[in-house]
C-alpha positions, 0 to 999 in steps of 0.5 A: 946129879946130885940137887943143892941145898936150894934146889930141892924140896922140902919134906913134910916134916921141914915144912912142919917145922918151918910153919911152926918156927914162923908161928912162934916168932909171931907169938914171941913179938905178940908177947913181947909187944903185950908186955911192953904196953902193960909196962908202959900204961901201967905201974907193977904195982898195980899189974900185981894187985889187980892180976889172979895172982895163981895165973901170974906165976903160972905165966912166970913159971912158963916165960921161964921155961921159954927162956931157958929153952931159947938160951939152950938153943943160943948156947948151942949155936955158940958151941956149934960156930966155936967149931 
């Protein structure tokens, strides 16, 4: 007798993935809230003036990498839904 997808137990690797995804969702939301607060409270010029420029550029690079990864996931989802 084969178990349905809803009735089966998760493998350890699946549990880790779900856990990691929940952490990612939380951290993305946290970053979004921090950026929204900075944007609301401070003009962009002041943020650039008072930031550590090296650290800010590294942050921008990291966010760009994350964005491109998300775009890839989105494109793959769209590609799969068109089939």
